[in-house]
N, C-alpha and C positions, 0 to 999 in steps of 0.2 A: 726706395720708391722705384717703381717700374713705369716706363713711359714709351709709347710707340704710336706711330701713325696708323690709323685704320680708315677705311672708306665706307661710306653708307652705300650699300650695293642693292638694297631691295628697291622694288619698283617705285614706291611712293614716298620714299624717305622715312623720316621718323614721325609717324602719325600716332594716334592714340593707342592702337593695338600693339604697335611695335614698341612704343614707350613703355607700355605695361609689361611687355616681355622683358625689356631691359631692366626695369625696376625689380621684377620678380627674381631675375638672376642675380642682380647686384645685392639684393637684400639677403641673400644666403651667406654673405661674407661680412666680417667685422670691419674690414679695411674701408678707407675712404676711396670712392671710385668716381672719377670725373671724366667728362669728355669736353674738349675745347675745339671750337672751329678754328682751323688754321688761318682762314682768310680774314676774319674780323676779331678773333680772340674771345668771342662769347663762350662762356663756360657754364656747364650744368652738372649738378650732382646726379649720378646715375640711379640714385634712390628716390628721385623726385620726378613724378610724371609731368608736373607743370614746368619744371625746369627744362626737361628734355623737349617738350613741345615748344617752349619759347625759343629754342635754338633755330627752329625753322629749317632744319637740315634736310635737304632734298637728296635725291639719288646723285651720287658722285661727290658729295661733300666730303672733304678730307678733315678728319678729326684727330686730335691727339688724345689717346687713351692714357689716363694717369691713375695709378693705383698705389696707395700707401697704407701700410698697416701690418698687423701681425700675420695675416693670412694672404698677403699680397701676391705671392707666387701663384697660388691656386686661383685667386680671384682674377688676376691678370689673364691667366691662360683661359679661364672660362669666358671672360668678357671678350677677349680677342677672338676666340672661336665663334662666339655668338655673332660678332660683326662679320667675320670671314664667311660664315654660312649664309649671309644675306638676311639674317634674322627672319627665319621662316614665318610666313604668314599663312593662316588658314583661310584661303579664299574660296 
């Protein structure tokens, strides 16, 4: 299992379009991929739009990214890069 802190850095936090982008990327992998808010422990499956939206993660929220499974190295790097890039939004 791989685990590391990431920060929500896009302007409006995790909203519907951003959640869809996360789900699209996470769904490419067989591994279980979760994010957990450091401040309150709320946890969401990165393959669930509703779960991600329920977090209510705004800009600056610190999350633990956790990936476990057969392709965890590739999945972890892809998800980490997605968060570090600010999860590009088409505005």
